C-alpha angles and dihedrals in degrees: 000000000000117000125235105253093214091051089052089052091050091051093048092048089052091055093046099043100036107023101039096244121157111248096230094048093044091051093048090051092049093051091051092048103049138042116246136167111252092249090049090057087061091047093052090050092048095048095043098047092037093052091048091046093053099029095119091054093042092052091049088053092049092049087059092050104044131062098214130065111269092237089064093058116094108264097237091047091049091050091049088055091047096052090045094053088047092054094045095047104035109022114070096180096068115070114232094234089056091049091052093047091050091048093051092048092048092048091054087058095047102034114355096193091057097058093093090049092052091047092051095047094049095045089048090054091047090058097046105023108175098328094113097051113120127180132206096207145354094271092055090048091048090049089057096041098047098024099234130134111262094238090059093048090051090049093053092044093050093047103036106025113205091357087076094089091049088054093050091050092046093051089053093051118117102246121240112217114248126195131199115223113231102234090198088070110024143358120248097248092055093046090050092050091051093049091052090048088054090056102260124142097229139154140171119278112255101232109017114070090208103057143088124195117212115206101170146008134071121318111303088209086073092050120106090234090063095041091050093052096250092119129039128182111251133147113248092238090056091051090065095065109067097054090058092061097059120115139133090287114111098205126068135181129202100188099185097032113155129151084020102228095133095040093052090046089053090051090053092050090051091050087245089289101109131089106248122179112202114191136186135160101227126071092216091056093046087054089054092052090050092050092050092047092049094049091050093046093239114158104170098075118107100203110199139164115247139135109239088228090059108089118220105210097194090065094054114141092355113103149044105246133215114198107186091176129213104256146165092276095224089147096060100052091117087066098033106031092171086077086081089067102032103051127076138181094257092056091053090055092049091051091057090063092050092048092051091049089051090051090052090056096040094055091061092067095054117097124211107286091021129124133242115193116194117191139164138183093228133095095211105118092206088066092041129036094004090057092049093048089051089051094048091049091054096040110041091173085078123070132184120259109209113241118220117196099152133259104299114155087235093064125088118186127198124217089261092054098255112145133218118195114210113219122259143145097304103019135065121220103268145166128212131180130175123206131184127205106230 
């Protein structure tokens, strides 16, 4: 029996918002657990991610249209209201009357006595929409317009000035899937030609010379190029990191490696001839690195369990090091919109300490003339350039190596040559710095 796509969305939202699940994992689990038409799979994805993306705005709307605190509404009923407001406000292709009818029918299944309440709330919103919304200041208005917590908007405004609105828009973009072409098996031009022959709307990535963006066509994961390890899913921003690490050194370390995208890319760039140590702390993540390496046909990775904070003395002064540090993830909100609700200022401050401790360990592995690349998928400058400046001040034997990626309007360079990538359709918000031990 085919599942109701809106019911699937409500169930996934419940897991994400009340059980701490990651949206992408919860969706994958849902799709493997229920039967859906192919077009309904797209609808579930749209409604789930869209509701999470605009949840702050949706909840402000609901607060104006109900007479009880939202936390007192049954969770399933509240999530039915949330997905319905999302569809009415942000999806033009679904008529409002159809949204309301679907919501009432679904509520009868979840909580029969609440169907009249849901009907009244949604019809009330339909009459008023957002006409009664009033704001005390620009940050409150931006919070409603872009659906971000005010503290995060203030952070971006303080750190990036007028670029902050560009960041908010970029983080609300619907991501286009990008793939890295495995150079061990095929060149990018040939892979692109084959994708187009298979009916995909695909083109080369703008900045990375290794990527292809796919804007239309059936799932690439079902395509022979993916199954044969010619393509691997990787954000374009992430593709820019591994090439910066290359030098005459034969040994490399990726000390926070999972899921292994950068380590496998490094192996491809070294023609699978280098010695690359890929570490992570969790067995499940190590398994993921192994699976990716096997599918890509990469043999040179030494995949080992280790906490990046745990120093390995026998590797002292022996390797170029990639530290893609655990971070607040403020650059990947377009893919994980629940980050808007799960992160807070205190957590960001705690992460800075962890990142600095990781840098103190990572530096010990780098020989004279070797490279240390520090990257994150956040836009918080305290975790990015401020951390690196702190490190350089305390370790004058290291100096910055300016990064040159061209003049894209998404790139912001510091005076030292660090680069921040502003988020957009094909690129996550990202930070990269390169340091050399003199």
